[in-house]
C-alpha positions in Angstrom: 81.6 139.9 159.0 79.3 142.8 158.0 76.9 140.3 156.8 76.5 138.6 160.0 76.5 141.8 162.0 73.6 143.1 159.9 71.5 139.8 160.5 72.3 140.0 164.3 71.1 143.6 164.4 67.8 142.8 162.5 67.1 139.9 165.0 67.8 142.2 167.9 65.3 144.8 166.8 62.7 142.2 166.4 63.2 140.7 169.8 63.3 144.0 171.4 59.8 144.9 170.0 58.3 141.7 170.7 59.7 140.7 174.1 57.7 143.1 176.2 54.5 142.6 174.5 54.5 138.8 174.4 55.7 138.5 178.1 53.2 140.7 179.4 50.3 139.3 177.3 51.3 135.7 178.4 51.5 136.6 182.1 48.2 138.5 182.2 46.5 135.2 180.4 48.0 133.1 183.0 47.0 135.3 185.9 43.5 135.8 184.8 43.3 131.9 184.2 44.4 131.1 187.7 42.8 134.3 189.4 41.2 132.3 192.2 44.7 131.0 193.2 46.7 134.2 192.8 45.5 137.3 194.6 45.7 140.8 192.9 48.3 142.0 195.5 50.5 138.8 195.1 49.9 138.9 191.4 51.5 142.5 191.1 54.4 141.5 193.2 55.0 138.3 191.1 54.7 140.0 187.7 57.2 142.9 189.0 59.8 140.2 190.2 59.5 137.9 187.1 59.6 141.0 184.9 62.8 142.2 186.6 64.5 138.9 186.3 63.6 138.4 182.7 64.7 141.9 181.8 67.9 141.5 183.5 68.7 138.2 181.7 67.5 139.6 178.2 69.4 142.9 178.5 72.6 141.0 179.7 72.5 139.2 176.4 71.8 142.2 174.4 74.8 144.2 176.1 77.0 141.0 175.5 76.1 141.2 171.8 76.8 144.9 171.5 80.2 144.4 173.3 81.0 141.5 170.8 80.0 144.0 167.9 82.0 146.8 169.3 85.1 144.5 169.6 84.8 143.4 165.9 84.3 147.0 164.8 87.5 148.0 166.7 89.4 145.2 165.1 88.1 146.3 161.5 89.4 149.9 162.4 92.7 148.6 163.3 93.0 146.4 160.4 92.0 149.4 157.9 94.8 151.3 159.5 97.3 148.5 158.7 96.0 148.5 155.1 96.4 152.2 154.9 100.1 152.0 156.0 100.6 149.1 153.5 99.3 151.4 150.6 101.7 154.1 152.0 104.7 151.8 151.8 103.6 150.8 148.2 103.8 154.3 147.1 107.1 154.8 148.7 108.6 151.5 147.0 107.2 153.0 143.6 108.5 156.3 144.1 112.0 155.3 145.4 113.2 151.7 144.7 111.1 151.1 141.4 112.4 154.5 139.9 115.9 153.7 141.0 115.8 150.3 139.2 114.5 151.9 136.1 117.4 154.5 136.1 119.9 151.7 136.7 118.5 149.6 133.7 119.0 152.7 131.6 122.5 153.2 132.3 123.2 149.4 132.0 121.8 149.7 128.4 124.0 152.7 127.8 127.0 150.8 129.0 126.0 147.7 126.8 125.7 150.2 123.8 129.2 151.7 124.5 130.8 148.2 124.7 128.9 147.0 121.6 131.9 145.6 120.0 133.2 144.0 123.1 130.3 143.3 125.4 131.0 142.1 128.9 129.2 139.1 130.4 129.0 141.0 133.7 126.8 143.7 132.1 124.4 141.0 130.8 124.2 139.5 134.3 123.7 143.0 135.8 120.6 143.5 133.4 119.1 140.3 134.3 119.4 140.9 138.1 117.8 144.4 137.6 114.9 142.9 135.7 114.2 140.1 138.2 114.6 142.7 141.2 112.3 145.0 139.1 109.7 142.4 138.6 109.7 141.3 142.3 109.6 144.9 143.5 106.5 145.5 141.3 104.9 142.3 142.6 105.3 143.5 146.1 103.9 146.9 145.3 101.0 145.3 143.6 100.4 143.1 146.8 100.5 146.1 148.9 98.3 148.4 147.2 95.0 149.1 148.8 91.7 148.1 147.2 88.8 150.3 147.9 86.5 148.6 150.4 83.2 149.8 148.7 84.3 148.3 145.4 86.4 145.1 146.1 85.3 141.9 144.5 87.4 139.0 145.6 86.4 136.6 142.8 86.7 139.4 140.0 90.2 140.5 141.4 91.5 136.9 141.5 90.2 136.3 138.0 92.2 139.3 136.7 95.4 138.3 138.4 95.3 134.8 137.2 94.6 136.2 133.8 97.6 138.5 133.9 99.7 135.5 135.4 98.8 133.3 132.5 99.7 135.9 130.0 103.1 136.7 131.5 104.2 133.1 132.7 103.1 131.2 129.6 101.2 128.8 132.2 97.7 127.5 132.0 95.3 128.7 134.8 91.8 127.4 135.8 89.5 129.2 138.3 86.5 127.3 140.0 83.8 129.1 142.1 81.2 127.6 144.2 78.8 129.7 146.4 78.1 133.4 146.8 81.7 134.3 148.1 81.4 138.0 147.9 78.2 138.3 149.8 79.3 136.2 152.6 82.8 137.8 153.2 83.5 141.1 154.7 85.8 143.6 152.9 88.7 143.4 155.5 88.7 139.7 155.3 88.4 139.8 151.6 91.5 142.1 151.4 93.5 139.5 153.8 92.5 136.6 151.5 93.6 138.6 148.6 96.8 139.4 150.0 97.4 135.8 150.7 96.5 134.8 147.2 98.9 137.3 145.8 101.8 135.6 147.9 100.9 132.2 147.0 100.8 133.2 143.1 104.2 135.1 143.5 105.7 131.9 145.2 104.6 129.8 142.3 105.9 132.3 139.8 109.4 132.5 141.6 110.0 128.9 142.7 107.6 126.2 141.3 108.2 126.6 137.4 104.6 125.4 137.0 102.8 125.0 133.7 99.4 124.6 135.2 97.7 126.5 138.1 94.3 125.4 139.4 92.5 127.8 142.0 89.1 127.0 143.6 87.0 129.3 145.9 84.0 128.0 147.7 81.6 128.7 150.5 78.7 126.5 151.9 77.1 129.0 154.2 79.3 127.7 157.2 82.8 127.6 155.7 84.9 129.2 153.1 87.6 127.4 151.1 90.5 128.4 149.0 92.7 125.8 147.3 95.6 126.8 145.1 97.3 123.8 143.3 100.4 124.0 140.8 102.1 121.0 139.1 105.7 122.6 139.6 108.7 121.3 141.4 107.3 120.8 144.8 109.4 120.7 148.0 109.8 118.8 151.2 107.6 120.4 153.8 109.6 119.6 156.7 112.9 120.8 155.3 111.2 124.1 154.2 109.9 124.4 157.9 113.4 124.1 159.4 115.2 126.2 156.9 116.2 129.4 158.5 115.5 131.6 155.4 112.0 130.1 154.8 110.2 133.2 155.8 107.3 132.8 153.3 105.7 129.8 154.9 106.1 131.0 158.4 104.4 134.5 157.6 101.7 132.5 155.7 101.0 130.3 158.7 101.1 133.4 161.1 98.6 135.5 158.8 96.1 132.5 158.5 96.4 132.0 162.4 95.5 135.6 163.1 92.4 135.2 160.9 91.2 132.0 162.6 91.8 129.9 159.3 93.3 126.5 158.9 96.2 125.6 156.6 96.6 122.2 154.8 99.8 122.0 152.9 100.8 119.2 150.7 103.9 119.1 148.3 105.9 116.3 146.7 109.2 117.0 145.0 108.6 116.8 141.2 105.0 116.5 141.6 103.6 120.1 142.6 102.2 121.7 145.7 98.6 121.9 146.9 97.6 124.7 149.5 94.2 124.5 151.2 92.8 127.1 153.4 89.7 126.6 155.4 87.9 129.4 157.2 84.8 129.1 159.6 82.5 132.0 158.4 80.7 132.4 161.7 84.1 133.1 163.3 86.1 134.8 160.6 83.5 136.3 158.4 
């Protein structure tokens, strides 16, 4: 959005500077050209009337644009406040839940050591449960953490996360980039898209059991697309939508709807899942 606002403001400056000079020059040329038809008195009245009408129309457009810019800036301010709250929650999760899980894991190891000659299956199950919960919590903390607006680079951040995912999951990943994405998207929008990507990647890790993940990001000046494809277990979309516990898909649809983006989801059991996100840059950027 920042890119588009800057472009609009530049155009507004040029129009404001040229409008008066061009209008008066053209009118004076016409009046002198037809001086024998239009008297000086009527010419003054006519120029005042036409000038007033044109300036009212012109400044109505200018103020409409300023109101639109003000509204978008207000939305950015509200979204920044939400991101700051997410950062606060991430710190609290790290300082409380994550540390508690670490302490529980230490105690489970001590119990296992004490029962070395007669280990209990329940202790092993507890350790696995703690590890899985700890991994999920840390994924949520990472997803909530705020990226500094001045330094965020969507393409580089996604590349880093895919590299880390490939290392920890023993899966293969591939990233394809087309267009100048980071120049076309505003920082708030990039944060939203990054959060959505993190959720998609986490769902693949938790549910898909995929061996290959393909991600493509692209823009053509008018639209931005993000496609995330895996070769995992897949699922029945209609069944997932009607399942009461299926919050992930519902939240994804709500987040994209709030951004003005369209979602195309395709999944076949045993053949993997493809998520395609389409965003109009003129509306969402």
